[in-house]
C-alpha angles and dihedrals in degrees: 000000000000093000126129126178113203120190139185118174107319096336125099137190119194111204110206126334105226127196106265089050088082084081089073108023089137091061091050092045092052091048091052094044090051089056088084137232134023114299094018098120136051137191120216119192117197096196145344104262114122094240085066104037104018098099098049095090089053093047092050092047089065095039121093105172128099118309110291118235106241115193122199143123121281093259094048093049092046090055090049098046095076094046092054091046091051090052090044093236102109091114091061093065127069106202118219112187115212133180128210109268092039128109133208137186124223113177109292091354130082116196130202120192120215130193117248128175118233137153088278127057123256101027119165144183120220130214114203119194109206129179086258099050143291125307121201114198110185099192111208112320145160131197098245112167093190106040118177092243093046092238111120129195107284097241090168091060091046089052090050091053090050089052090053091052127260114217097185127021117198103189137174112246107183109148091355089138093052118098120236126020141288120259122248118266085243088076091066097068098062090046092052091047089053093048095047092046 
């Protein structure tokens, strides 16, 4: 369901809340509540596709603690805003807008956000330094040299993280066993124009 719960001591970071996770929001909510006192848990969203953000309204519906910090890019948070309002849980989330290239600290964790290209704008990977080592969660990504928004995957930043030492890699693997490469999103426009015409 594209959902990971990472913990160190009494602190928790929930990486993505994918659709499908709405089947067990009470389990996630209890895990977060057990994390401890106010401000002891964070939610980090890598991009705005429903299989990565779709369960958050359901999780918040069953959560009654202080507002949860939710990290995401401007586009991801904008997509989420209406869903939380529709479920009447917007007041249970404290949006924290981040941009690739920025860093943040949450208790024993430090996080660095890296740009990745995907079929939706504003995708990002996140590196989480824990007391036990570094975790690199790529989010969904593709290597697109000509992305529509002109912002390609930051391979240099990924290489820097590899140089620092990654203890756990959580990586998207869609079509990883297929030979070749995936076409750029730029190839979609002409096909749509032909179909519509």
